[in-house]
PAZAPA-4460 file (N, C-alpha, C; in steps of 0.05 Angstrom, whole numbers, plus 32768, in hexadecimal, padded with zeros to 4 digits):
% residues 260
    n_x    n_y    n_z   ca_x   ca_y   ca_z    c_x    c_y    c_z   seq   type   mol
   8015   7F3B   826F   800B   7F57   826B   7FF9   7F59   8253     1      M     A
   7FE2   7F65   8257   7FCF   7F67   8241   7FD9   7F7B   822C     2      K     A
   7FD7   7F72   8213   7FE0   7F83   81FD   7FCD   7F9A   81F9     3      K     A
   7FD8   7FB2   81F7   7FC8   7FCA   81F3   7FBC   7FCA   81D7     4      K     A
   7FA2   7FD0   81D5   7F94   7FD0   81BC   7F9C   7FE9   81AC     5      K     A
   7FA2   7FE5   8192   7FAA   7FFB   8181   7F92   800D   817B     6      Y     A
   7F97   8027   817F   7F82   803B   8179   7F8A   804A   8160     7      E     A
   7F76   804D   814F   7F7B   805C   8136   7F82   8079   813B     8      K     A
   7F95   8084   812C   7F9D   809F   812E   7F8B   80B0   811C     9      D     A
   7F77   80BE   8128   7F65   80CF   8118   7F6D   80EC   8116    10      K     A
   7F85   80F2   8120   7F90   810C   811D   7F85   8121   8130    11      G     A
   7F8D   813A   812B   7F86   8150   813D   7F68   8156   813C    12      L     A
   7F5C   8153   8124   7F40   8159   8121   7F2D   8142   8129    13      T     A
   7F39   812A   812D   7F28   8113   8133   7F1A   8107   811C    14      G     A
   7F20   8111   8104   7F12   8108   80EB   7F26   80FE   80D6    15      M     A
   7F40   80FC   80DE   7F54   80F4   80CB   7F54   80D6   80C7    16      G     A
   7F63   80CD   80B3   7F66   80B1   80AC   7F81   80A7   80B5    17      I     A
   7F81   8090   80C2   7F9B   8083   80CA   7FA3   8071   80B2    18      D     A
   7FB7   807A   80A3   7FBF   806B   808B   7FCF   8053   8090    19      Y     A
   7FD6   804E   80A9   7FE4   8035   80B0   7FD1   801E   80B2    20      S     A
   7FB7   8023   80B1   7FA2   800E   80B2   7F90   8011   809A    21      I     A
   7F8B   7FFB   808D   7F78   7FFC   8076   7F61   7FE9   807C    22      Y     A
   7F49   7FF4   807C   7F30   7FE5   8080   7F24   7FDF   8065    23      R     A
   7F24   7FC6   805E   7F19   7FBE   8044   7EFA   7FBE   8046    24      M     A
   7EEE   7FC4   802F   7ED1   7FC3   802D   7EC8   7FA5   802C    25      S     A
   7EAE   7FA1   802F   7EA4   7F86   802F   7EA8   7F79   8014    26      R     A
   7EA6   7F88   7FFF   7EAA   7F7D   7FE4   7EC7   7F75   7FE1    27      V     A
   7EDA   7F85   7FEA   7EF6   7F7F   7FE8   7EFC   7F66   7FF9    28      Q     A
   7EF0   7F64   8011   7EF5   7F4C   8022   7EEB   7F33   8014    29      I     A
   7ED3   7F35   8008   7EC8   7F1E   7FFA   7ED9   7F15   7FE3    30      L     A
   7EE2   7F29   7FD3   7EF3   7F22   7FBC   7F0D   7F16   7FC4    31      I     A
   7F1A   7F22   7FD8   7F34   7F17   7FE1   7F31   7EFC   7FEE    32      C     A
   7F1B   7EF8   7FFD   7F16   7EDE   800A   7F11   7EC9   7FF5    33      S     A
   7F01   7ECF   7FE1   7EFB   7EBB   7FCC   7F14   7EB5   7FBC    34      A     A
   7F24   7EC9   7FB6   7F3D   7EC4   7FA7   7F51   7EB4   7FB7    35      A     A
   7F53   7EBA   7FD1   7F65   7EAB   7FE2   7F5C   7E8E   7FE6    36      G     A
   7F42   7E8A   7FEA   7F38   7E6F   7FED   7F3C   7E5E   7FD4    37      A     A
   7F36   7E6B   7FBC   7F3A   7E5D   7FA3   7F57   7E56   7F9E    38      A     A
   7F69   7E69   7FA5   7F86   7E63   7FA1   7F8F   7E4D   7FB4    39      A     A
   7F85   7E4E   7FCD   7F8D   7E39   7FE0   7F84   7E1E   7FD8    40      G     A
   7F6A   7E1B   7FD0   7F60   7E01   7FC7   7F6E   7DF7   7FAE    41      I     A
   7F73   7E09   7F9C   7F81   7E01   7F83   7F9D   7DF7   7F89    42      S     A
   7FAC   7E05   7F9A   7FC7   7DFD   7FA1   7FC6   7DE2   7FB0    43      A     A
   7FB3   7DDE   7FC2   7FB1   7DC5   7FD0   7FAB   7DAE   7FBD    44      W     A
   7F99   7DB2   7FAA   7F92   7D9D   7F97   7FA9   7D96   7F85    45      C     A
   7FB9   7DAA   7F7E   7FD0   7DA5   7F6D   7FE5   7D94   7F7C    46      V     A
   7FEA   7D9B   7F95   7FFF   7D8D   7FA4   7FF6   7D73   7FB0    47      F     A
   7FDD   7D72   7FBB   7FD4   7D5B   7FCA   7FBC   7D4D   7FBF    48      F     A
   7FB1   7D57   7FA9   7F9B   7D4A   7F9C   7F80   7D56   7FA5    49      G     A
   7F6B   7D51   7F95   7F51   7D5C   7F9B   7F43   7D4A   7FAF    50      A     A
   7F30   7D56   7FBE   7F20   7D48   7FD1   7F17   7D5A   7FE7    51      G     A
   7F08   7D4F   7FFA   7EFE   7D5F   8010   7F15   7D6A   8021    52      F     A
   7F2C   7D5D   8021   7F42   7D66   8031   7F4D   7D81   8027    53      H     A
   7F45   7D88   800E   7F4E   7DA2   8002   7F41   7DBA   8011    54      A     A
   7F2B   7DB4   801F   7F1E   7DCA   802E   7F30   7DD4   8045    55      L     A
   7F44   7DC5   804C   7F57   7DCE   8061   7F66   7DE7   8058    56      A     A
   7F67   7DEC   803E   7F76   7E03   8034   7F65   7E1C   8032    57      A     A
   7F4B   7E1A   8038   7F39   7E31   8035   7F40   7E47   8049    58      V     A
   7F41   7E40   8063   7F46   7E54   8077   7F61   7E62   8073    59      I     A
   7F77   7E53   8070   7F91   7E61   806A   7F90   7E72   8051    60      P     A
   7F82   7E68   803C   7F80   7E77   8024   7F70   7E91   8028    61      G     A
   7F5A   7E90   8037   7F4A   7EA8   803D   7F5B   7EBC   804C    62      V     A
   7F69   7EB3   8061   7F79   7EC5   8071   7F8F   7ED2   8061    63      L     A
   7F9C   7EC2   8050   7FB2   7ECC   803F   7FA7   7EE0   802B    64      A     A
   7F8F   7EDA   8020   7F83   7EEC   800D   7F7B   7F07   8019    65      G     A
   7F70   7F07   8031   7F68   7F20   803E   7F81   7F30   8045    66      I     A
   7F96   7F22   804F   7FAE   7F30   8057   7FBC   7F3D   803E    67      R     A
   7FBD   7F2D   8028   7FC9   7F38   8010   7FB9   7F4F   8005    68      T     A
   7F9E   7F4C   8005   7F8D   7F62   7FFB   7F90   7F7B   800B    69      G     A
   7F91   7F78   8026   7F93   7F90   8037   7FAD   7F9E   8032    70      R     A
   7FC3   7F8F   802E   7FDD   7F9B   8028   7FDC   7FA9   800D    71      K     A
   7FD0   7F9B   7FF9   7FD0   7FA7   7FDE   7FC0   7FC1   7FDE    72      Y     A
   7FA8   7FC0   7FE9   7F97   7FD8   7FE8   7FA3   7FEF   7FF9    73      F     A
   7FB0   7FE7   800F   7FBD   7FFC   8020   7FD4   8009   8012    74      G     A
   7FE4   7FFA   8004   7FFB   8005   7FF5   7FF0   8016   7FDE    75      E     A
   7FDB   800C   7FD1   7FD0   801B   7FBB   7FC5   8036   7FC4    76      K     A
   7FB8   8037   7FDB   7FAE   8050   7FE6   7FC5   8063   7FEC    77      R     A
   7FDA   8058   7FF8   7FF1   8069   7FFF   7FFF   8075   7FE6    78      K     A
   8001   8065   7FD1   800C   806F   7FB8   7FFB   8085   7FAC    79      K     A
   7FE1   8081   7FAD   7FCF   8096   7FA3   7FD2   80B0   7FB4    80      E     A
   7FD5   80AC   7FCE   7FD8   80C4   7FE0   7FF2   80D3   7FD9    81      L     A
   8008   80C4   7FD3   8021   80D1   7FCD   801E   80E2   7FB3    82      V     A
   8012   80D6   7F9F   800F   80E5   7F86   7FFC   80FD   7F89    83      C     A
   7FE7   80F9   7F99   7FD4   810F   7F9D   7FE1   8125   7FAF    84      Q     A
   7FF2   811D   7FC1   8000   8131   7FD2   8013   8141   7FC1    85      F     A
   801F   8135   7FAD   8030   8144   7F9B   8020   8159   7F8B    86      R     A
   8008   8151   7F82   7FF7   8164   7F74   7FEE   817A   7F86    87      D     A
   7FEA   8174   7FA0   7FE3   8188   7FB3   7FF9   819C   7FB6    88      F     A
   8012   8193   7FB8   8028   81A5   7FBB   802C   81B6   7FA2    89      L     A
   8027   81A9   7F8A   8029   81B9   7F71   8015   81D0   7F72    90      D     A
   7FFD   81CA   7F7B   7FE8   81DF   7F7C   7FF0   81F5   7F90    91      S     A
   7FFA   81ED   7FA7   8002   8200   7FBB   8019   8211   7FB1    92      V     A
   802C   8204   7FA4   8043   8213   7F99   803A   8227   7F84    93      A     A
   8027   821F   7F73   801E   8232   7F5E   8010   824A   7F6B    94      A     A
   8000   8245   7F80   7FF2   825B   7F8D   8005   826E   7F9B    95      S     A
   8019   8262   7FA9   802D   8273   7FB7   803D   8283   7FA2    96      V     A
   8044   8277   7F8C   8052   8286   7F77   8042   829D   7F6C    97      S     A
   8027   829A   7F6C   8015   82AF   7F62   8011   82C5   7F77    98      A     A
   801D   82C3   7F8E   801C   82D8   7FA2   800A   82D3   7FBA    99      G     A
   7FFD   82BC   7FBB   7FEB   82B7   7FD2   7FFB   82AF   7FEB   100      R     A
   7FF0   82B4   8002   7FFD   82AA   801A   7FF8   828C   801D   101      N     A
   8005   8281   8032   8004   8264   8035   7FE7   825A   803A   102      V     A
   7FD9   8268   804B   7FBD   8261   8051   7FAB   8261   8039   103      T     A
   7FAD   8277   8029   7F9D   8279   8011   7FA5   8264   7FFC   104      G     A
   7FBF   825E   7FFB   7FC9   824A   7FE8   7FBE   822E   7FEF   105      A     A
   7FBD   8227   8009   7FB3   820D   8011   7F95   820B   800B   106      I     A
   7F86   8221   8010   7F6A   8221   800A   7F65   821E   7FEC   107      Q     A
   7F75   822C   7FDC   7F72   822A   7FBE   7F7A   820D   7FB5   108      A     A
   7F8E   8202   7FC2   7F96   81E6   7FBB   7F7F   81D3   7FC2   109      A     A
   7F71   81D8   7FD8   7F5A   81C7   7FDE   7F45   81C7   7FC9   110      G     A
   7F3F   81DF   7FBE   7F2C   81E1   7FA8   7F36   81D2   7F8F   111      D     A
   7F50   81D5   7F8A   7F5B   81C7   7F72   7F59   81A8   7F76   112      D     A
   7F5F   819E   7F8E   7F5E   8181   7F92   7F41   8177   7F90   113      M     A
   7F2E   8188   7F98   7F12   8180   7F96   7F09   817E   7F79   114      R     A
   7F14   818F   7F68   7F0D   818E   7F4C   7F1B   8177   7F3E   115      Q     A
   7F33   8170   7F47   7F42   815B   7F3A   7F39   813F   7F43   116      I     A
   7F37   813B   7F5D   7F32   8121   7F69   7F16   811D   7F74   117      Y     A
   7F06   8132   7F74   7EEB   8130   7F7E   7EE9   8132   7F9C   118      G     A
   7ED1   8132   7FA6   7ECC   8135   7FC3   7ED7   811E   7FD3   119      E     A
   7ED8   8106   7FC7   7EE1   80EE   7FD6   7EFF   80E8   7FD2   120      N     A
   7F0D   80FA   7FC5   7F2A   80F6   7FC1   7F39   80F6   7FDC   121      G     A
   7F4E   80E6   7FDE   7F5D   80E5   7FF7   7F68   8100   7FFF   122      I     A
   7F76   810C   7FEC   7F83   8126   7FF2   7F6E   813C   7FF5   123      I     A
   7F57   8138   7FE9   7F41   814C   7FEC   7F38   814C   8009   124      T     A
   7F34   8135   8015   7F2C   8133   8031   7F41   813E   8044   125      R     A
   7F5B   8137   803E   7F70   8140   804F   7F74   815E   804E   126      E     A
   7F71   8169   8036   7F73   8187   8033   7F5C   8194   8041   127      T     A
   7F44   8188   8040   7F2D   8194   804E   7F32   8194   806C   128      A     A
   7F3F   817F   8076   7F45   817E   8093   7F58   8194   809B   129      L     A
   7F6C   8198   8089   7F80   81AD   808F   7F73   81C9   808F   130      I     A
   7F62   81CE   807A   7F55   81E8   8078   7F42   81EC   808F   131      V     A
   7F32   81D8   8096   7F20   81DB   80AD   7F2F   81DE   80C7   132      N     A
   7F46   81D1   80C9   7F56   81D4   80E1   7F61   81F0   80E4   133      G     A
   7F69   81FC   80CE   7F73   8218   80CF   7F5C   822B   80D6   134      M     A
   7F44   8225   80CD   7F2D   8236   80D4   7F27   8234   80F1   135      R     A
   7F2E   821E   80FD   7F29   821A   811A   7F42   8222   812A   136      N     A
   7F53   8232   811E   7F6B   823E   812C   7F7F   8229   8134   137      N     A
   7F81   8213   8124   7F96   8200   8128   7FAD   8207   8116   138      I     A
   7FC6   8207   8121   7FDD   8210   8112   7FE1   81FD   80FA   139      N     A
   7FE6   8208   80E2   7FEA   81F7   80CA   8002   81E5   80CD   140      P     A
   8016   81ED   80DD   802D   81DC   80E2   8024   81C2   80EF   141      E     A
   8013   81C4   8104   8009   81AC   8111   7FF8   819B   80FF   142      E     A
   7FE9   81A8   80EE   7FD8   8198   80DB   7FE8   8189   80C7   143      L     A
   7FFE   8195   80BC   800F   8186   80AA   801E   8170   80B8   144      F     A
   8027   8175   80D0   8035   8160   80DF   8022   8149   80E5   145      L     A
   8009   8150   80EB   7FF4   813B   80F1   7FEF   812A   80D8   146      D     A
   7FED   8137   80C1   7FE9   8128   80A8   8001   8116   80A2   147      F     A
   8019   8121   80A5   8031   8111   80A0   8033   80F9   80B2   148      A     A
   802B   80FC   80CB   802D   80E6   80DE   8019   80D0   80D7   149      R     A
   8000   80D8   80CF   7FEC   80C5   80C9   7FF1   80B7   80AE   150      R     A
   7FFC   80C5   809B   8000   80BA   8080   8018   80A7   8080   151      S     A
   802C   80AC   8090   8044   809B   808F   8055   80A0   8077   152      G     A
   8051   80B6   8069   8061   80BD   8051   8079   80CE   8059   153      I     A
   8090   80C4   8053   80A9   80D2   805B   80AA   80EE   804E   154      K     A
   80A2   80F0   8035   80A2   810B   8028   8090   811F   8036   155      D     A
   8079   8115   803F   8067   8127   804E   8073   812F   8069   156      A     A
   8081   811D   8076   808F   8123   808F   80A5   8138   808B   157      E     A
   80B4   8134   8075   80CA   8147   806F   80BE   8163   8069   158      I     A
   80A8   8163   8059   809C   817D   8053   8090   818A   806C   159      F     A
   8083   817A   807D   8078   8186   8095   808E   8191   80A7   160      A     A
   80A4   8183   80AB   80BA   818D   80BB   80C6   81A7   80B0   161      D     A
   80CA   81A6   8095   80D5   81BE   8088   80C2   81D5   8089   162      T     A
   80A8   81D0   8086   8094   81E4   8087   8094   81F1   80A3   163      F     A
   8096   81E1   80B8   8096   81EB   80D3   80AE   81FE   80D8   164      C     A
   80C6   81F5   80D0   80DE   8205   80D4   80DC   821F   80C5   165      V     A
   80D3   821C   80AB   80D2   8234   809A   80BD   8248   80A4   166      C     A
   80A7   823E   80AD   8091   824F   80B6   8099   825D   80D0   167      N     A
   80A7   8250   80E2   80AF   825C   80FB   80C6   8270   80F8   168      R     A
   80D8   826A   80E6   80F0   827B   80E3   80EC   8291   80CD   169      T     A
   80D4   8290   80C0   80CF   82A4   80AB   80DF   829F   8091   170      G     A
   80E3   8286   808B   80F2   827F   8072   80E1   8284   8059   171      G     A
   80EE   827E   8043   80E0   8282   8029   80CE   826A   8024   172      N     A
   80B5   826D   802A   80A2   8257   8028   809E   824E   800A   173      M     A
   80A0   8262   7FF9   809C   825B   7FDC   80B2   8248   7FD3   174      R     A
   80CB   824E   7FD9   80E1   823D   7FD1   80DF   8221   7FDD   175      D     A
   80D7   8221   7FF7   80D4   8207   8005   80C0   81F5   7FF7   176      V     A
   80A9   8200   7FF0   8094   81F0   7FE4   809C   81E8   7FC7   177      I     A
   80A9   81FA   7FB8   80B1   81F3   7F9D   80C6   81DD   7F9D   178      L     A
   80DA   81E0   7FAF   80EF   81CB   7FB0   80E4   81B1   7FBA   179      R     A
   80D2   81B1   7FCD   80C6   8198   7FD7   80B6   818B   7FC1   180      T     A
   80A7   819B   7FB1   8098   818F   7F9B   80AA   8183   7F86   181      T     A
   80C0   8191   7F80   80D2   8186   7F6C   80DF   816C   7F76   182      R     A
   80E8   816C   7F8F   80F5   8154   7F9A   80E2   813D   7F9B   183      I     A
   80C9   8142   7FA3   80B5   812D   7FA5   80AF   8122   7F89   184      L     A
   80AD   8133   7F75   80A8   8129   7F5A   80BF   8118   7F50   185      S     A
   80D7   8121   7F55   80EF   8111   7F4D   80EF   80F6   7F5B   186      E     A
   80E8   80F6   7F74   80E9   80DD   7F83   80D3   80CA   7F79   187      K     A
   80BB   80D4   7F73   80A6   80C3   7F68   80AE   80B7   7F4D   188      I     A
   80BB   80C8   7F3D   80C4   80BF   7F22   80D9   80A9   7F26   189      Q     A
   80EC   80AC   7F39   8100   8098   7F3E   80F3   807E   7F48   190      T     A
   80E0   8080   7F5A   80D2   8068   7F64   80C4   805A   7F4D   191      E     A
   80B8   8068   7F3B   80AB   805B   7F24   80BF   804C   7F13   192      N     A
   80D6   8058   7F0F   80EB   804A   7EFF   80F4   8031   7F0D   193      E     A
   80F8   8033   7F28   8100   801B   7F37   80EB   8006   7F36   194      I     A
   80D2   800F   7F37   80BB   7FFC   7F36   80BB   7FED   7F1C   195      E     A
   80C1   7FFA   7F06   80C3   7FED   7EEC   80D9   7FD8   7EEB   196      V     A
   80F0   7FDF   7EF7   8106   7FCC   7EF7   8100   7FB4   7F09   197      I     A
   80F4   7FBA   7F21   80EE   7FA4   7F34   80D7   7F93   7F2A   198      A     A
   80C6   7F9D   7F18   80B0   7F8D   7F0E   80BA   7F75   7EFE   199      S     A
   80D1   7F77   7EF2   80DD   7F61   7EE3   80E3   7F4A   7EF6   200      K     A
   80EF   7F50   7F0D   80F4   7F3B   7F20   80DB   7F2F   7F2C   201      G     A
   80C6   7F40   7F30   80AD   7F35   7F3A   80A0   7F23   7F26   202      R     A
   80A1   7F2A   7F0C   8096   7F18   7EF8   80A4   7EFD   7EF7   203      N     A
   80BF   7EFE   7EF9   80CE   7EE5   7EFA   80C7   7ED5   7F12   204      E     A
   80C3   7EE2   7F29   80BB   7ED4   7F42   80A0   7EC7   7F3E   205      L     A
   808D   7ED5   7F32   8072   7EC9   7F2E   8074   7EB1   7F1C   206      M     A
   8085   7EB2   7F07   8087   7E9C   7EF5   8093   7E84   7F03   207      I     A
   80A8   7E88   7F13   80B5   7E72   7F21   80A2   7E67   7F36   208      M     A
   8091   7E78   7F42   807E   7E6E   7F56   8068   7E5D   7F49   209      T     A
   8061   7E64   7F30   804B   7E56   7F23   8055   7E3C   7F16   210      A     A
   806F   7E39   7F12   8079   7E21   7F04   8072   7E07   7F12   211      M     A
   8074   7E05   7F2D   806C   7DEB   7F3A   804F   7DE3   7F35   212      P     A
   803D   7DF7   7F32   8021   7DF1   7F2E   801C   7DE8   7F11   213      F     A
   8030   7DEA   7F00   802F   7DDF   7EE5   803D   7DC4   7EE3   214      I     A
   8054   7DC2   7EF1   8064   7DAA   7EEF   8056   7D93   7EFD   215      I     A
   804B   7D98   7F16   8040   7D82   7F26   8028   7D75   7F17   216      I     A
   8015   7D84   7F0C   8000   7D76   7EFD   800A   7D66   7EE5   217      P     A
   8020   7D6F   7ED9   802C   7D60   7EC3   8038   7D46   7ECD   218      M     A
   8044   7D47   7EE5   8050   7D2F   7EF1   803A   7D1B   7EF9   219      L     A
   8023   7D25   7F00   800D   7D13   7F08   8003   7D02   7EF1   220      K     A
   8009   7D0B   7ED9   8000   7CFA   7EC2   8010   7CE0   7EC1   221      T     A
   8026   7CDF   7ED1   8036   7CC6   7ED1   8028   7CB0   7EE0   222      L     A
   8014   7CB7   7EF0   8005   7CA3   7F00   800D   7CA4   7F1D   223      G     A
   7FFE   7C96   7F2D   8003   7C96   7F4A   801D   7C88   7F51   224      E     A
   8027   7C77   7F3F   8040   7C69   7F45   8058   7C7A   7F40   225      S     A
   8055   7C91   7F34   806C   7CA2   7F2E   8072   7CB4   7F46   226      G     A
   8081   7CC9   7F40   808A   7CDB   7F55   8073   7CEB   7F61   227      V     A
   805C   7CEA   7F53   8045   7CF9   7F5D   8032   7CE8   7F6E   228      S     A
   803A   7CD0   7F73   8029   7CBE   7F83   8023   7CC8   7F9E   229      G     A
   800C   7CC3   7FA9   8004   7CCC   7FC4   800D   7CB7   7FD9   230      N     A
   8026   7CB8   7FDF   8031   7CA8   7FF5   803F   7CBB   8009   231      N     A
   8044   7CB2   8021   804F   7CC4   8036   8068   7CD3   802D   232      P     A
   8079   7CC6   801D   8092   7CD4   8015   808C   7CEB   8002   233      V     A
   807C   7CE6   7FED   8076   7CFB   7FD9   8066   7D11   7FE6   234      T     A
   8053   7D0A   7FF7   8043   7D1F   8005   8055   7D31   8016   235      I     A
   8068   7D25   8024   807B   7D35   8035   808C   7D46   8023   236      A     A
   8095   7D3B   800C   80A6   7D4B   7FFA   8096   7D62   7FEF   237      V     A
   807D   7D5D   7FE7   806D   7D73   7FDB   8066   7D88   7FF0   238      R     A
   8061   7D7F   8009   805B   7D93   801F   8074   7DA4   8023   239      A     A
   808C   7D98   8024   80A4   7DA8   8027   80A8   7DBB   800F   240      A     A
   80A2   7DB1   7FF7   80A4   7DC2   7FE0   8091   7DD9   7FE0   241      G     A
   8078   7DD4   7FE9   8065   7DEA   7FEB   806E   7DFF   7FFF   242      A     A
   8078   7DF6   8016   8082   7E09   802A   809A   7E19   801F   243      L     A
   80AB   7E0C   8010   80C2   7E1A   8005   80B9   7E2E   7FF0   244      L     A
   80A5   7E28   7FE1   809A   7E3B   7FCD   808F   7E54   7FDB   245      I     A
   8080   7E4F   7FF0   8075   7E66   7FFF   808B   7E78   800B   246      V     A
   809F   7E6C   8017   80B5   7E7B   8023   80C4   7E8A   800E   247      L     A
   80C9   7E7D   7FF7   80D8   7E8A   7FE1   80C8   7EA1   7FD6   248      S     A
   80AE   7E9D   7FD3   809D   7EB3   7FC9   809D   7ECB   7FDC   249      C     A
   809B   7EC6   7FF6   809C   7EDC   8009   80B7   7EEB   8009   250      L     A
   80CD   7EDB   8008   80E8   7EE7   8007   80EC   7EF6   7FED   251      A     A
   80E2   7EEB   7FD6   80E5   7EFA   7FBD   80D6   7F14   7FBC   252      G     A
   80BD   7F14   7FC8   80AE   7F2D   7FC9   80BB   7F42   7FDA   253      R     A
   80C8   7F39   7FEF   80D5   7F4C   8001   80EE   7F58   7FF3   254      K     A
   80FC   7F47   7FE4   8114   7F50   7FD6   810D   7F64   7FC0   255      I     A
   80F7   7F5E   7FB2   80F0   7F70   7F9B   80E0   7F88   7FA4   256      T     A
   80DA   7F8A   7FBE   80CB   7FA2   7FC8   80DF   7FB7   7FCF   257      D     A
   80E7   7FC6   7FBA   80FC   7FDB   7FBD   80EF   7FF6   7FC3   258      I     A
   80F9   8002   7FD8   80EF   801D   7FDF   8106   8030   7FE3   259      K     A
   8101   8049   7FDE   8116   805D   7FE2   810C   8072   7FF5   260      I     A
***
């Protein structure tokens, strides 16, 4: 059975961003490819010696570099979106507290986000989509649900669901927005504290991963007759060690990737 091609979710307006996919720019691709290729060749030379055979590590290094870069930039964009979404809710809450209705508060928040983050800000574009959608008679509930689905942010999903229930039942929208803003701020602060704690383990993991690249060149000073000699046994041992390092690094990154 032919696998169905994934189609980007552009939202209700057809102009939204699917945050589950990150498209790197050409500059980012070049930088990540060069870094991956350099790391691959360096690792190969350390374990198996320099030579034309080191070019075998170029393609795996490039692929790993692009994959790592895409994940890094994608997570960075999502973190920026979370922080900017909190600022958006702060602005909406301030406008609602000043007596504006929800529609006017969202429009005022859009102006605030434009002043803070500029025209190209992530939340600026998202707020503009929501405002334009309301002008085209699209229900704000559907617009917030659409944003939450595309962003993949749990806090945005919770806010959208709560907003829908509150708007339909005539609840106190001011209290809902204020409480959501407070909870989101507390959660971001908690995540930052966890990130600081987890960074210690990541630093230790990086040090342990880098140790073989220091020890092996030192062992090579013993000469080819030592443990670093290029014979079938030592090559097999070093290949197994390199594989073990990669698996340990992946497992360590997964363990230290703590989310709430």
